[in-house]
N, CA, C and O of each residue as an XYZ file, in Angstrom:
832
protein
N     -18.623   -167.959    -25.737
C     -18.426   -167.390    -24.406
C     -17.232   -166.458    -24.401
O     -17.275   -165.391    -23.788
N     -16.229   -166.830    -25.041
C     -15.003   -166.027    -25.130
C     -15.257   -164.740    -25.866
O     -14.741   -163.685    -25.497
N     -16.086   -164.831    -26.950
C     -16.426   -163.624    -27.717
C     -17.268   -162.670    -26.892
O     -17.116   -161.452    -26.993
N     -18.148   -163.216    -26.083
C     -18.972   -162.376    -25.224
C     -18.109   -161.614    -24.235
O     -18.360   -160.438    -23.972
N     -17.092   -162.268    -23.680
C     -16.192   -161.593    -22.740
C     -15.391   -160.494    -23.439
O     -15.163   -159.415    -22.892
N     -14.977   -160.806    -24.657
C     -14.222   -159.792    -25.397
C     -15.087   -158.564    -25.709
O     -14.639   -157.423    -25.597
N     -16.390   -158.842    -26.120
C     -17.304   -157.739    -26.439
C     -17.599   -156.914    -25.185
O     -17.695   -155.689    -25.265
N     -17.741   -157.555    -24.050
C     -18.004   -156.843    -22.800
C     -16.797   -156.011    -22.399
O     -16.918   -154.891    -21.903
N     -15.634   -156.595    -22.629
C     -14.401   -155.849    -22.288
C     -14.261   -154.610    -23.148
O     -13.890   -153.545    -22.655
N     -14.558   -154.743    -24.442
C     -14.480   -153.592    -25.348
C     -15.477   -152.517    -24.951
O     -15.148   -151.331    -24.921
N     -16.701   -152.940    -24.647
C     -17.719   -151.964    -24.229
C     -17.291   -151.237    -22.951
O     -17.487   -150.032    -22.796
N     -16.693   -152.029    -22.036
C     -16.214   -151.418    -20.786
C     -15.126   -150.385    -21.053
O     -15.084   -149.321    -20.435
N     -14.255   -150.727    -21.983
C     -13.178   -149.781    -22.317
C     -13.726   -148.519    -22.982
O     -13.276   -147.410    -22.696
N     -14.718   -148.704    -23.887
C     -15.312   -147.540    -24.544
C     -15.996   -146.627    -23.540
O     -15.902   -145.401    -23.599
N     -16.712   -147.303    -22.587
C     -17.382   -146.489    -21.555
C     -16.360   -145.752    -20.709
O     -16.574   -144.593    -20.354
N     -15.261   -146.398    -20.384
C     -14.206   -145.744    -19.580
C     -13.600   -144.565    -20.325
O     -13.308   -143.516    -19.752
N     -13.419   -144.781    -21.648
C     -12.875   -143.690    -22.453
C     -13.829   -142.514    -22.524
O     -13.420   -141.354    -22.471
N     -15.135   -142.843    -22.647
C     -16.140   -141.756    -22.666
C     -16.124   -140.965    -21.371
O     -16.174   -139.735    -21.363
N     -16.050   -141.720    -20.261
C     -16.016   -141.032    -18.947
C     -14.764   -140.174    -18.831
O     -14.806   -139.043    -18.346
N     -13.646   -140.741    -19.288
C     -12.381   -139.989    -19.231
C     -12.437   -138.743    -20.103
O     -11.979   -137.671    -19.709
N     -13.018   -138.908    -21.318
C     -13.139   -137.754    -22.221
C     -14.031   -136.677    -21.632
O     -13.757   -135.481    -21.734
N     -15.137   -137.155    -20.994
C     -16.034   -136.179    -20.360
C     -15.343   -135.437    -19.236
O     -15.509   -134.227    -19.082
N     -14.560   -136.173    -18.446
C     -13.816   -135.537    -17.355
C     -12.791   -134.554    -17.874
O     -12.601   -133.468    -17.324
N     -12.131   -134.964    -18.954
C     -11.129   -134.060    -19.539
C     -11.766   -132.797    -20.090
O     -11.225   -131.697    -19.976
N     -12.967   -132.994    -20.711
C     -13.669   -131.819    -21.255
C     -14.083   -130.863    -20.156
O     -13.945   -129.646    -20.281
N     -14.602   -131.447    -19.054
C     -14.986   -130.596    -17.910
C     -13.779   -129.887    -17.331
O     -13.847   -128.705    -16.993
N     -12.678   -130.604    -17.215
C     -11.447   -129.991    -16.694
C     -10.966   -128.872    -17.597
O     -10.545   -127.815    -17.128
N     -11.036   -129.121    -18.925
C     -10.600   -128.102    -19.876
C     -11.516   -126.874    -19.825
O     -11.064   -125.732    -19.916
N     -12.804   -127.145    -19.679
C     -13.751   -126.013    -19.567
C     -13.474   -125.187    -18.321
O     -13.535   -123.958    -18.332
N     -13.167   -125.909    -17.243
C     -12.834   -125.189    -16.006
C     -11.592   -124.345    -16.164
O     -11.500   -123.236    -15.638
N     -10.627   -124.894    -16.904
C      -9.392   -124.128    -17.122
C      -9.671   -122.865    -17.917
O      -9.155   -121.791    -17.608
N     -10.527   -123.016    -18.987
C     -10.893   -121.833    -19.778
C     -11.620   -120.791    -18.939
O     -11.404   -119.587    -19.079
N     -12.497   -121.295    -18.053
C     -13.234   -120.354    -17.192
C     -12.299   -119.620    -16.258
O     -12.425   -118.416    -16.033
N     -11.347   -120.383    -15.713
C     -10.372   -119.738    -14.817
C      -9.522   -118.736    -15.543
O      -9.219   -117.661    -15.026
N      -9.135   -119.103    -16.762
C      -8.326   -118.171    -17.554
C      -9.111   -116.927    -17.887
O      -8.583   -115.815    -17.886
N     -10.408   -117.136    -18.176
C     -11.255   -115.964    -18.485
C     -11.369   -115.051    -17.299
O     -11.293   -113.830    -17.431
N     -11.555   -115.649    -16.120
C     -11.640   -114.833    -14.896
C     -10.339   -114.090    -14.663
O     -10.319   -112.904    -14.333
N      -9.237   -114.839    -14.850
C      -7.941   -114.186    -14.665
C      -7.763   -113.049    -15.647
O      -7.210   -112.003    -15.310
N      -8.248   -113.266    -16.894
C      -8.158   -112.204    -17.898
C      -8.984   -110.997    -17.517
O      -8.552   -109.854    -17.664
N     -10.216   -111.277    -17.008
C     -11.064   -110.149    -16.577
C     -10.401   -109.387    -15.453
O     -10.406   -108.156    -15.446
N      -9.816   -110.126    -14.476
C      -9.144   -109.452    -13.369
C      -7.953   -108.658    -13.853
O      -7.666   -107.578    -13.339
N      -7.256   -109.196    -14.848
C      -6.105   -108.481    -15.403
C      -6.519   -107.198    -16.077
O      -5.870   -106.161    -15.940
N      -7.654   -107.289    -16.837
C      -8.145   -106.082    -17.507
C      -8.570   -105.034    -16.503
O      -8.281   -103.850    -16.672
N      -9.278   -105.482    -15.423
C      -9.692   -104.536    -14.385
C      -8.483   -103.889    -13.730
O      -8.478   -102.685    -13.475
N      -7.459   -104.689    -13.460
C      -6.243   -104.140    -12.848
C      -5.582   -103.142    -13.775
O      -5.102   -102.092    -13.347
N      -5.564   -103.494    -15.084
C      -4.950   -102.589    -16.060
C      -5.725   -101.289    -16.150
O      -5.143   -100.208    -16.234
N      -7.103   -101.412    -16.131
C      -7.925   -100.196    -16.171
C      -7.700    -99.340    -14.940
O      -7.663    -98.113    -15.025
N      -7.547    -99.998    -13.783
C      -7.290    -99.252    -12.540
C      -5.970    -98.512    -12.616
O      -5.858    -97.349    -12.229
N      -4.936    -99.248    -13.146
C      -3.634    -98.602    -13.268
C      -3.668    -97.477    -14.289
O      -3.002    -96.457    -14.113
N      -4.453    -97.661    -15.373
C      -4.544    -96.615    -16.399
C      -5.309    -95.415    -15.898
O      -5.048    -94.281    -16.302
N      -6.268    -95.674    -15.003
C      -7.073    -94.560    -14.468
C      -6.304    -93.760    -13.439
O      -6.534    -92.561    -13.283
N      -5.390    -94.414    -12.735
C      -4.662    -93.757    -11.655
C      -3.923    -92.513    -12.101
O      -3.975    -91.509    -11.391
N      -3.229    -92.516    -13.249
C      -2.532    -91.292    -13.668
C      -3.472    -90.139    -13.914
O      -3.101    -88.980    -13.725
N      -4.746    -90.455    -14.354
C      -5.687    -89.357    -14.587
C      -5.985    -88.629    -13.290
O      -6.035    -87.399    -13.256
N      -6.183    -89.387    -12.230
C      -6.412    -88.757    -10.933
C      -5.212    -87.941    -10.510
O      -5.350    -86.843     -9.972
N      -4.016    -88.492    -10.760
C      -2.793    -87.762    -10.423
C      -2.685    -86.490    -11.243
O      -2.252    -85.454    -10.738
N      -3.086    -86.568    -12.533
C      -3.031    -85.390    -13.397
C      -3.990    -84.319    -12.928
O      -3.658    -83.133    -12.919
N      -5.210    -84.752    -12.528
C      -6.182    -83.777    -12.016
C      -5.657    -83.109    -10.758
O      -5.812    -81.901    -10.580
N      -5.040    -83.888     -9.888
C      -4.486    -83.330     -8.667
C      -3.384    -82.330     -8.970
O      -3.301    -81.267     -8.355
N      -2.526    -82.694     -9.944
C      -1.439    -81.783    -10.326
C      -2.002    -80.498    -10.912
O      -1.499    -79.407    -10.644
N      -3.076    -80.641    -11.734
C      -3.692    -79.444    -12.334
C      -4.267    -78.543    -11.256
O      -4.128    -77.321    -11.312
N      -4.926    -79.169    -10.253
C      -5.499    -78.390     -9.158
C      -4.421    -77.650     -8.394
O      -4.579    -76.482     -8.040
N      -3.294    -78.364     -8.138
C      -2.201    -77.722     -7.414
C      -1.605    -76.570     -8.223
O      -1.263    -75.519     -7.679
N      -1.487    -76.796     -9.553
C      -0.929    -75.737    -10.397
C      -1.851    -74.538    -10.424
O      -1.395    -73.396    -10.380
N      -3.175    -74.799    -10.496
C      -4.135    -73.686    -10.503
C      -4.077    -72.919     -9.200
O      -4.166    -71.692     -9.182
N      -3.924    -73.663     -8.096
C      -3.840    -73.007     -6.790
C      -2.621    -72.110     -6.717
O      -2.675    -71.011     -6.165
N      -1.494    -72.602     -7.292
C      -0.282    -71.782     -7.262
C      -0.438    -70.535     -8.107
O       0.061    -69.467     -7.754
N      -1.159    -70.680     -9.264
C      -1.323    -69.535    -10.150
C      -2.293    -68.509     -9.586
O      -2.185    -67.319     -9.880
N      -3.261    -68.978     -8.760
C      -4.255    -68.065     -8.200
C      -3.637    -67.356     -7.009
O      -3.828    -67.765     -5.863
N      -2.906    -66.307     -7.281
C      -2.255    -65.526     -6.242
C      -2.767    -64.100     -6.283
O      -3.266    -63.637     -7.309
N      -2.643    -63.427     -5.194
C      -3.093    -62.046     -5.100
C      -2.135    -61.131     -5.861
O      -0.926    -61.150     -5.630
N      -2.692    -60.332     -6.768
C      -1.858    -59.421     -7.540
C      -1.360    -58.276     -6.657
O      -2.116    -57.707     -5.869
N      -0.104    -57.959     -6.803
C       0.470    -56.868     -6.037
C       0.099    -55.542     -6.672
O      -0.046    -55.442     -7.890
N      -0.054    -54.525     -5.834
C      -0.389    -53.206     -6.333
C       0.797    -52.547     -7.002
O       1.896    -53.102     -6.998
N       0.594    -51.364     -7.580
C       1.697    -50.657     -8.241
C       2.740    -50.212     -7.223
O       2.432    -50.059     -6.041
N       3.958    -50.008     -7.675
C       4.996    -49.510     -6.761
C       4.613    -48.159     -6.175
O       3.865    -47.409     -6.803
N       5.105    -47.836     -4.997
C       4.786    -46.538     -4.387
C       5.246    -45.366     -5.251
O       6.131    -45.510     -6.095
N       4.642    -44.224     -5.031
C       5.033    -43.018     -5.752
C       6.474    -42.673     -5.385
O       6.842    -42.640     -4.211
N       7.271    -42.419     -6.407
C       8.679    -42.125     -6.165
C       8.873    -40.685     -5.698
O       7.971    -39.854     -5.798
N      10.057    -40.415     -5.192
C      10.375    -39.054     -4.745
C      10.326    -38.079     -5.914
O       9.882    -36.941     -5.759
N      10.788    -38.530     -7.101
C      10.765    -37.669     -8.283
C       9.333    -37.342     -8.700
O       9.042    -36.213     -9.096
N       8.441    -38.327     -8.611
C       7.040    -38.092     -8.963
C       6.376    -37.150     -7.960
O       5.582    -36.290     -8.342
N       6.702    -37.313     -6.685
C       6.171    -36.402     -5.669
C       6.642    -34.970     -5.913
O       5.886    -34.008     -5.775
N       7.911    -34.865     -6.279
C       8.451    -33.531     -6.559
C       7.721    -32.899     -7.740
O       7.390    -31.714     -7.710
N       7.471    -33.697     -8.779
C       6.808    -33.128     -9.954
C       5.412    -32.620     -9.615
O       5.046    -31.510    -10.002
N       4.642    -33.410     -8.908
C       3.282    -32.974     -8.565
C       3.306    -31.732     -7.677
O       2.462    -30.846     -7.816
N       4.273    -31.673     -6.768
C       4.377    -30.505     -5.888
C       4.731    -29.254     -6.687
O       4.129    -28.198     -6.492
N       5.707    -29.375     -7.585
C       6.127    -28.231     -8.391
C       5.019    -27.802     -9.366
O       4.810    -26.611     -9.593
N       4.329    -28.771     -9.926
C       3.257    -28.443    -10.865
C       2.128    -27.677    -10.176
O       1.614    -26.705    -10.729
N       1.742    -28.102     -8.986
C       0.669    -27.418     -8.266
C       1.093    -26.020     -7.813
O       0.287    -25.089     -7.799
N       2.360    -25.889     -7.446
C       2.858    -24.558     -7.089
C       2.829    -23.634     -8.311
O       2.456    -22.466     -8.206
N       3.224    -24.165     -9.456
C       3.196    -23.384    -10.689
C       1.759    -23.022    -11.068
O       1.490    -21.914    -11.531
N       0.856    -23.952    -10.870
C      -0.557    -23.677    -11.169
C      -1.071    -22.498    -10.343
O      -1.752    -21.618    -10.869
N      -0.748    -22.484     -9.066
C      -1.199    -21.368     -8.212
C      -0.587    -20.045     -8.656
O      -1.234    -18.998     -8.621
N       0.678    -20.116     -9.075
C       1.353    -18.897     -9.519
C       0.751    -18.363    -10.815
O       0.553    -17.158    -10.970
N       0.460    -19.280    -11.751
C      -0.039    -18.861    -13.057
C      -1.501    -18.422    -13.028
O      -1.909    -17.561    -13.808
N      -2.280    -19.006    -12.140
C      -3.716    -18.682    -12.113
C      -4.074    -17.634    -11.064
O      -5.180    -17.093    -11.072
N      -3.139    -17.350    -10.165
C      -3.440    -16.378     -9.098
C      -3.795    -15.002     -9.642
O      -4.755    -14.376     -9.192
N      -3.006    -14.529    -10.623
C      -3.275    -13.210    -11.197
C      -4.626    -13.141    -11.877
O      -5.321    -12.127    -11.798
N      -4.995    -14.216    -12.541
C      -6.290    -14.251    -13.222
C      -7.435    -14.117    -12.220
O      -8.398    -13.390    -12.467
N      -7.331    -14.810    -11.103
C      -8.409    -14.786    -10.109
C      -8.444    -13.469     -9.330
O      -9.509    -13.037     -8.887
N      -7.288    -12.837     -9.163
C      -7.254    -11.614     -8.355
C      -7.536    -10.351     -9.166
O      -8.010     -9.360     -8.610
N      -7.257    -10.368    -10.442
C      -7.345     -9.151    -11.254
C      -8.788     -8.813    -11.598
O      -9.550     -9.661    -12.064
N      -9.145     -7.557    -11.359
C     -10.468     -7.052    -11.731
C     -10.356     -5.996    -12.830
O     -11.203     -5.930    -13.721
N      -9.325     -5.183    -12.766
C      -9.101     -4.142    -13.776
C      -7.716     -4.369    -14.382
O      -6.725     -4.504    -13.664
N      -7.665     -4.409    -15.703
C      -6.410     -4.662    -16.394
C      -5.758     -3.337    -16.783
O      -5.952     -2.816    -17.881
N      -4.989     -2.826    -15.852
C      -4.201     -1.638    -16.156
C      -2.934     -2.059    -16.901
O      -2.629     -3.247    -17.009
N      -2.212     -1.078    -17.407
C      -0.959     -1.387    -18.103
C       0.030     -2.089    -17.170
O       0.739     -3.003    -17.590
N       0.076     -1.663    -15.903
C       1.005     -2.271    -14.951
C       0.632     -3.730    -14.687
O       1.503     -4.596    -14.610
N      -0.660     -3.992    -14.550
C      -1.119     -5.364    -14.304
C      -0.818     -6.247    -15.508
O      -0.352     -7.377    -15.366
N      -1.090     -5.715    -16.692
C      -0.844     -6.487    -17.911
C       0.633     -6.802    -18.076
O       0.983     -7.905    -18.497
N       1.504     -5.857    -17.755
C       2.944     -6.081    -17.870
C       3.405     -7.147    -16.876
O       4.237     -7.995    -17.198
N       2.852     -7.088    -15.664
C       3.234     -8.070    -14.646
C       2.764     -9.483    -15.035
O       3.505    -10.453    -14.876
N       1.542     -9.587    -15.538
C       1.034    -10.885    -15.969
C       1.847    -11.445    -17.138
O       2.146    -12.638    -17.182
N       2.200    -10.567    -18.086
C       2.983    -11.014    -19.240
C       4.325    -11.580    -18.798
O       4.785    -12.585    -19.341
N       4.955    -10.941    -17.817
C       6.233    -11.416    -17.310
C       6.077    -12.768    -16.603
O       6.910    -13.660    -16.762
N       5.005    -12.904    -15.827
C       4.750    -14.157    -15.111
C       4.500    -15.306    -16.087
O       5.054    -16.395    -15.934
N       3.672    -15.053    -17.075
C       3.316    -16.105    -18.018
C       4.501    -16.538    -18.885
O       4.562    -17.686    -19.325
N       5.427    -15.634    -19.126
C       6.535    -15.938    -20.042
C       7.481    -17.009    -19.515
O       8.235    -17.591    -20.294
N       7.463    -17.282    -18.216
C       8.375    -18.274    -17.647
C       7.670    -19.589    -17.277
O       8.238    -20.413    -16.560
N       6.462    -19.783    -17.753
C       5.682    -20.963    -17.364
C       6.344    -22.266    -17.806
O       6.554    -23.159    -16.984
N       6.671    -22.386    -19.081
C       7.254    -23.630    -19.581
C       8.599    -23.939    -18.934
O       8.881    -25.091    -18.607
N       9.428    -22.916    -18.748
C      10.732    -23.136    -18.114
C      10.547    -23.667    -16.694
O      11.260    -24.574    -16.266
N       9.596    -23.102    -15.977
C       9.349    -23.554    -14.599
C       8.818    -24.985    -14.580
O       9.178    -25.776    -13.707
N       7.963    -25.312    -15.546
C       7.411    -26.672    -15.583
C       8.506    -27.689    -15.877
O       8.509    -28.773    -15.293
N       9.425    -27.366    -16.759
C      10.511    -28.297    -17.090
C      11.454    -28.490    -15.909
O      12.038    -29.561    -15.745
N      11.603    -27.464    -15.094
C      12.469    -27.595    -13.920
C      11.874    -28.551    -12.881
O      12.569    -28.979    -11.960
N      10.612    -28.878    -13.027
C       9.982    -29.807    -12.070
C      10.492    -31.228    -12.243
O      10.276    -32.074    -11.376
N      11.166    -31.498    -13.355
C      11.727    -32.829    -13.576
C      10.792    -33.731    -14.353
O       9.800    -33.286    -14.930
N      11.132    -35.012    -14.354
C      10.346    -35.997    -15.087
C       9.086    -36.354    -14.299
O       9.163    -36.612    -13.098
N       7.923    -36.372    -14.966
C       6.676    -36.670    -14.245
C       6.467    -38.143    -13.945
O       5.631    -38.492    -13.113
N       7.226    -39.021    -14.620
C       7.045    -40.451    -14.384
C       5.658    -40.904    -14.804
O       5.230    -40.680    -15.937
N       4.963    -41.547    -13.873
C       3.625    -42.059    -14.173
C       2.556    -40.966    -14.194
O       1.385    -41.240    -14.459
N       2.964    -39.731    -13.915
C       2.048    -38.591    -13.992
C       2.111    -37.917    -15.367
O       1.713    -36.763    -15.523
N       2.615    -38.651    -16.354
C       2.762    -38.106    -17.696
C       1.441    -37.571    -18.269
O       1.458    -36.511    -18.895
N       0.288    -38.255    -18.086
C      -0.968    -37.692    -18.606
C      -1.276    -36.303    -18.054
O      -1.751    -35.433    -18.784
N      -1.008    -36.097    -16.773
C      -1.217    -34.777    -16.180
C      -0.188    -33.781    -16.707
O      -0.489    -32.600    -16.882
N       1.029    -34.264    -16.958
C       2.095    -33.382    -17.452
C       1.755    -32.829    -18.830
O       2.051    -31.670    -19.124
N       1.137    -33.646    -19.675
C       0.765    -33.161    -21.013
C      -0.269    -32.040    -20.928
O      -0.213    -31.079    -21.695
N      -1.190    -32.163    -20.015
C      -2.197    -31.099    -19.847
C      -1.542    -29.838    -19.291
O      -1.862    -28.728    -19.717
N      -0.626    -30.009    -18.340
C       0.069    -28.859    -17.760
C       0.918    -28.144    -18.810
O       1.009    -26.917    -18.812
N       1.532    -28.912    -19.694
C       2.332    -28.288    -20.764
C       1.439    -27.466    -21.696
O       1.812    -26.370    -22.114
N       0.269    -27.996    -22.015
C      -0.671    -27.235    -22.849
C      -1.108    -25.952    -22.147
O      -1.274    -24.913    -22.785
N      -1.293    -26.032    -20.836
C      -1.670    -24.846    -20.060
C      -0.576    -23.784    -20.139
O      -0.861    -22.599    -20.307
N       0.672    -24.220    -20.015
C       1.776    -23.263    -20.070
C       1.892    -22.599    -21.446
O       2.166    -21.403    -21.545
N       1.686    -23.373    -22.485
C       1.754    -22.799    -23.832
C       0.670    -21.731    -24.019
O       0.909    -20.693    -24.636
N      -0.496    -21.994    -23.491
C      -1.565    -21.013    -23.593
C      -1.285    -19.793    -22.717
O      -1.604    -18.665    -23.092
N      -0.691    -20.025    -21.554
C      -0.338    -18.907    -20.684
C       0.720    -18.025    -21.350
O       0.622    -16.799    -21.315
N       1.724    -18.648    -21.951
C       2.757    -17.864    -22.627
C       2.187    -17.140    -23.848
O       2.618    -16.036    -24.180
N       1.227    -17.761    -24.504
C       0.544    -17.076    -25.615
C      -0.192    -15.846    -25.090
O      -0.173    -14.788    -25.720
N      -0.837    -15.989    -23.939
C      -1.524    -14.844    -23.339
C      -0.533    -13.738    -22.995
O      -0.820    -12.558    -23.196
N       0.640    -14.121    -22.474
C       1.649    -13.124    -22.140
C       2.143    -12.368    -23.362
O       2.332    -11.152    -23.322
N       2.350    -13.107    -24.457
C       2.802    -12.457    -25.695
C       1.764    -11.471    -26.219
O       2.114    -10.393    -26.701
N       0.487    -11.839    -26.125
C      -0.578    -10.957    -26.596
C      -0.713     -9.712    -25.702
O      -1.021     -8.621    -26.181
N      -0.479     -9.896    -24.414
C      -0.515     -8.737    -23.516
C       0.614     -7.766    -23.843
O       0.414     -6.552    -23.849
N       1.805     -8.308    -24.116
C       2.928     -7.451    -24.503
C       2.627     -6.732    -25.825
O       2.961     -5.560    -25.996
N       1.999     -7.445    -26.740
C       1.626     -6.826    -28.012
C       0.619     -5.693    -27.798
O       0.725     -4.633    -28.415
N      -0.336     -5.920    -26.938
C      -1.335     -4.884    -26.657
C      -0.686     -3.653    -26.024
O      -1.024     -2.518    -26.360
N       0.248     -3.891    -25.106
C       0.938     -2.764    -24.467
C       1.736     -1.963    -25.487
O       1.777     -0.734    -25.422
N       2.375     -2.663    -26.437
C       3.149     -1.965    -27.475
C       2.233     -1.125    -28.355
O       2.613     -0.026    -28.760
N       1.050     -1.612    -28.657
C       0.100     -0.856    -29.491
C      -0.435      0.335    -28.710
O      -0.563      1.439    -29.241
N      -0.740      0.097    -27.458
C      -1.352      1.152    -26.628
C      -0.431      2.357    -26.464
O      -0.888      3.488    -26.301
N       0.877      2.093    -26.511
C       1.829      3.183    -26.327
C       1.798      4.190    -27.461
O       2.219      5.333    -27.281
N       1.304      3.785    -28.637
C       1.327      4.722    -29.765
C       0.020      4.758    -30.529
O       0.019      4.921    -31.749
N      -1.101      4.607    -29.824
C      -2.390      4.649    -30.512
C      -2.649      6.066    -31.041
O      -2.616      7.046    -30.297
N      -2.904      6.134    -32.338
C      -3.208      7.436    -32.941
C      -4.373      7.354    -33.917
O      -4.712      8.332    -34.583
N      -4.988      6.158    -33.993
C      -6.115      6.008    -34.911
C      -7.060      4.938    -34.372
O      -6.724      4.172    -33.468
N      -8.243      4.916    -34.954
C      -9.221      3.909    -34.537
C      -8.754      2.504    -34.911
O      -9.042      1.535    -34.210
N      -8.040      2.410    -36.009
C      -7.537      1.103    -36.429
C      -6.576      0.537    -35.392
O      -6.618     -0.652    -35.075
N      -5.699      1.410    -34.864
C      -4.765      0.953    -33.842
C      -5.496      0.617    -32.548
O      -5.107     -0.309    -31.836
N      -6.541      1.356    -32.246
C      -7.347      1.054    -31.062
C      -8.034     -0.301    -31.211
O      -8.134     -1.060    -30.247
N      -8.499     -0.596    -32.402
C      -9.128     -1.893    -32.654
C      -8.124     -3.029    -32.517
O      -8.444     -4.096    -31.994
N      -6.906     -2.788    -32.994
C      -5.857     -3.789    -32.854
C      -5.558     -4.045    -31.382
O      -5.373     -5.185    -30.957
N      -5.515     -2.962    -30.618
C      -5.264     -3.083    -29.173
C      -6.363     -3.920    -28.517
O      -6.079     -4.861    -27.775
N      -7.586     -3.579    -28.789
C      -8.710     -4.299    -28.173
C      -8.709     -5.781    -28.575
O      -9.002     -6.651    -27.756
N      -8.377     -6.059    -29.843
C      -8.335     -7.444    -30.315
C      -7.234     -8.234    -29.606
O      -7.430     -9.396    -29.248
N      -6.077     -7.601    -29.406
C      -4.972     -8.277    -28.723
C      -5.331     -8.584    -27.275
O      -5.056     -9.674    -26.774
N      -5.952     -7.605    -26.605
C      -6.365     -7.833    -25.212
C      -7.405     -8.945    -25.138
O      -7.347     -9.798    -24.252
N      -8.348     -8.936    -26.062
C      -9.395     -9.964    -26.055
C      -8.807    -11.355    -26.253
O      -9.197    -12.293    -25.557
N      -7.876    -11.504    -27.192
C      -7.247    -12.810    -27.421
C      -6.391    -13.227    -26.227
O      -6.311    -14.409    -25.893
N      -5.752    -12.241    -25.586
C      -4.932    -12.541    -24.408
C      -5.794    -13.077    -23.271
O      -5.422    -14.043    -22.606
N      -6.949    -12.446    -23.049
C      -7.831    -12.892    -21.970
C      -8.396    -14.287    -22.269
O      -8.582    -15.098    -21.361
N      -8.667    -14.555    -23.552
C      -9.163    -15.887    -23.921
C      -8.108    -16.955    -23.671
O      -8.405    -18.010    -23.111
N      -6.869    -16.678    -24.091
C      -5.781    -17.628    -23.865
C      -5.520    -17.813    -22.376
O      -5.223    -18.917    -21.918
N      -5.633    -16.730    -21.633
C      -5.436    -16.798    -20.187
C      -6.497    -17.694    -19.540
O      -6.177    -18.540    -18.704
N      -7.747    -17.504    -19.928
C      -8.821    -18.338    -19.373
C      -8.645    -19.808    -19.720
O      -8.893    -20.674    -18.880
N      -8.218    -20.107    -20.953
C      -7.968    -21.495    -21.345
C      -6.826    -22.109    -20.539
O      -6.880    -23.281    -20.166
N      -5.802    -21.318    -20.276
C      -4.675    -21.818    -19.479
C      -5.116    -22.148    -18.056
O      -4.705    -23.160    -17.489
N      -5.955    -21.287    -17.486
C      -6.459    -21.538    -16.124
C      -7.253    -22.845    -16.092
O      -7.097    -23.647    -15.171
N      -8.095    -23.056    -17.087
C      -8.878    -24.292    -17.144
C      -7.979    -25.519    -17.307
O      -8.220    -26.556    -16.691
N      -6.949    -25.397    -18.134
C      -6.032    -26.521    -18.336
C      -5.279    -26.859    -17.051
O      -5.081    -28.031    -16.733
N      -4.866    -25.842    -16.323
C      -4.167    -26.104    -15.062
C      -5.081    -26.819    -14.076
O      -4.629    -27.695    -13.339
N      -6.352    -26.461    -14.054
C      -7.299    -27.152    -13.172
C      -7.439    -28.618    -13.580
O      -7.506    -29.500    -12.724
N      -7.484    -28.873    -14.881
C      -7.577    -30.245    -15.371
C      -6.308    -31.038    -15.044
O      -6.383    -32.207    -14.663
N      -5.154    -30.404    -15.192
C      -3.889    -31.084    -14.889
C      -3.821    -31.470    -13.417
O      -3.386    -32.570    -13.076
N      -4.248    -30.569    -12.557
C      -4.228    -30.854    -11.126
C      -5.190    -31.983    -10.775
O      -4.862    -32.858     -9.973
N      -6.382    -31.964    -11.378
C      -7.356    -33.025    -11.123
C      -6.854    -34.374    -11.629
O      -7.040    -35.399    -10.973
N      -6.215    -34.369    -12.803
C      -5.678    -35.622    -13.353
C      -4.569    -36.167    -12.476
O      -4.466    -37.378    -12.281
N      -3.739    -35.285    -11.946
C      -2.659    -35.722    -11.053
C      -3.228    -36.348     -9.781
O      -2.693    -37.346     -9.297
N      -4.295    -35.785     -9.237
C      -4.912    -36.359     -8.038
C      -5.490    -37.742     -8.331
O      -5.382    -38.650     -7.506
N      -6.099    -37.901     -9.496
C      -6.648    -39.203     -9.874
C      -5.549    -40.256     -9.983
O      -5.700    -41.372     -9.485
N      -4.439    -39.899    -10.639
C      -3.326    -40.839    -10.770
C      -2.754    -41.194     -9.388
O      -2.419    -42.349     -9.125
N      -2.650    -40.208     -8.533
C      -2.122    -40.452     -7.192
C      -3.006    -41.438     -6.425
O      -2.499    -42.315     -5.725
N      -4.315    -41.294     -6.557
C      -5.241    -42.229     -5.898
C      -5.116    -43.638     -6.471
O      -5.161    -44.623     -5.734
N      -4.958    -43.726     -7.787
C      -4.802    -45.045     -8.412
C      -3.528    -45.721     -7.963
O      -3.523    -46.930     -7.731
N      -2.449    -44.975     -7.834
C      -1.175    -45.551     -7.400
C      -1.205    -45.921     -5.931
O      -0.513    -46.845     -5.503
N      -2.005    -45.202     -5.156
C      -2.111    -45.507     -3.721
C      -2.905    -46.783     -3.494
O      -2.823    -47.385     -2.423
N      -3.678    -47.204     -4.502
C      -4.436    -48.446     -4.417
C      -5.675    -48.308     -3.590
O      -6.418    -49.275     -3.426
């Protein structure tokens, strides 16, 4: 009888231990589950915090792009010196080309007057001052003046030959000089027209 009580007591203790172990296992499993959930929440929070700077960076980039996207300002206004140059150049153009347009017969007096007019072209152009942003037009105007002065030199040469013509050879020289003078004169007139047109184009571009 005593042994039976002892065996029953042992069985009862084993069963109690099993129940306790099962409870402990369930409790431990619950703890692991809670820790896992906490870990998942921590990872989500970390991902949220890591993502936040990206949004801030995109916003900063947008703001920077907005600041950079500004309206470009036009060129500075035409200066007084540039206005003076264009005015002087156009006045010189009228002076240099007027004789060409008005002349129908090239007498010795007309040729002498044209030669004198053409000889001062470059000096007059330089007195106009610095062209500034009208430099492309200034280069064409300078070429026009060189051709005009070449025409003047040829006219003077023709007049010198004409004063002492005594042979057909000298007459041919005279005619050749006049022909080259008229060609140079025509080229100068065309160059002055191009210079004036180029100056107008630049003026429109600067006006915006």
